[in-house]
Steps between C-alpha positions, in 0.01 A plus 500: 500500500407502871162378619246738645552446874222503752533684831236366738407649834446244775353517850625358827267202460703381201332310219154558648537870426543438126239462228497154332629661181802641685574162657489335156747759366735417785464124442571543128800728553861377486656761730341627822660799673410647837595538862568187703159532667325530164680201349422288807132521406578274199684190634390288202619742233679309222696778334796700627451715808714807545506694826478875467747658744619857459705548184187577300695677228715190439192280485336732246808474281483119518131501412560710189644186338247256650297306242309264729147556628561708811282607791617748763316502832467811715305587814163666457493756222844497331445860386445631854846559648598169337722369222232536233591856404865416435421178315243676279765756399774249429328182375216378286252419778131474575397579857217332691456657846362347816337715765763720663568472872370855535166406344469197727592703810239768430244226436579360846459849644173543317597843370540663159859555389463734203572791736807346665858613448710202390863485611772240529794462736564146372867495410510878530616748758241625746671842481253777417192291574388745771431792265342270242250362752427813703145625444384197299172339607584146395836350404580148380860390553688204353760392755797266529699328775696817582216747464265282702174618660686551829776703333244711316308566824815608684592726209158668488489540878835683486314763294203507738253346255271358767186588304541184291387147579625212289338197341756222452416218260736198518533203265193601303328213327697230681402268784704726732310815409463747785361854505439757770496863611777647716593834648852602400615431857361147474649448154841619623506212750349242266655209312364439151551266209741626234213474250282792602335819387451803727213742449504821701173677567477843657253484787595815688577859403841574348687827556483729198802702393421716194782651295655791688536357850526770767857560625407443864385145421861395434743401773779755486833555668483679838591762613582595137141451392434644157749297294233390259406591145196717572168369372451767235855463365470122519188505285661726239821293494322165463287644219821587317623140531210385277464168676299204376380184673819305426759773545835418657592794718809617687462741791843637588521657845168341586502626864145439638410323176209733427572524125585131467184397686267716292678381185457136604128554547485610134743241361333207680622246244845658485796521737628784717856524630622752756845590625558706816826577680344576840406188694248683720319636196497153350334364813230766464465395138444138602234603750329703229519208257311283750244771573428577136526138386777538248770237469802691369862393475703745709869495586720699735769650277634828370402520132631423248611204711233234489347600167678212327268264695190647338352421155503779241226754581212656310502792740747650746426746778789676671394684810851553625860404436812498708696726267544242225226639276703498177608136541151407612335655195748331268401161638128582493512630141702201387268242653164671444275295276376639170223754555587538868510812715734632768372758749731694731376721780739786572473759776790717380588673174844337516348153491262612226796619293708188565210270411405675176865512390543131577187404308614708200835319504313167498295605196178533699232765463366668811210705623489680833204588720550741788251401769430799725221381724327622812261333739218671684546535874255630758595807699252580775166515315667576167699308239841581359738313269830344598752446221674168440862503388513555121607186312628463144353186343737402220367242253734336250458256215720374217495703182340325206747434223360547150528181294686674219768609746570142605693425819383380836192637668636533849 
């Protein structure tokens, strides 16, 4: 039977950061596992040292058969973006945390951290960070060599987030500890230790973009201005998508990106992918992404080309197609995740007919909303209404298959 293993959090000051009891457990152990830096804190260790490098799954499998007294070292709190969570699921372990780097950094700042948003770009893509940060008062970020303070500053500046200043805490707890405040411009030009924590604090007013952004706020193609899903139709269409915070969304024919951008501001922990055949429209989309602080993945292609690069979606919005609607809907229906929605905006009854027939052939149910909307418009001292083009909003979802019928629930 395997021994109960101990996972001990350790600070950058090595053995000094540990309680005497923890040090005695390490001395009495027969196998000590950790990163090279952690193991270097114990030059006199008499048992076997094993360096933890990637391949965590393989190491877990090895430890399943381990019968010796084993201690695993991890930085700070092993359960805070560390290996503790995985080890607790897979092995018989007890976890003894040290102070996390985030706790230490806030202590150096002299500020409370219970109201901070905690995020990590350590070993993760920075993609989508813009919409996750936007509007937050205080954000703590775990970084790595690639997503360094300078890289993070340049990224945030590309979305115009100049309202934030940053507190960078380097080598916390060690003799080389260094902390300080920086503007993002200063941080972009700075050089920092790889061991650092970045805390963003909003010190100036942020722009506010509530749901239902006015059409004129978006960059649009000129002189053909007006190629945008109108605000009222956009709101109704996004409501039909039934998005959640982690939704993966496709926007096909994204054009200015108005639907994709508003969707990304709802699905801040999710991912949004857009495909647009017109390069000029895509450039407008990129400008709008920067303005509204949404980091989408957009490609210049004529759908369905390019969709194979995207992960399977929870929601699909089709604002336009290049005549390949039937093929497009087949791909969307096939790859839509369970419980997902597809919404098609159609301006003509022919497209309405083609879409509903295609969904029926795919075994999908549909509902259709005809949006006939008008906006008030002043005329001299009076007010009249000006009609928008009527739009059919077609919503489709997979039919539920009764259990007794068996078969696949498409």
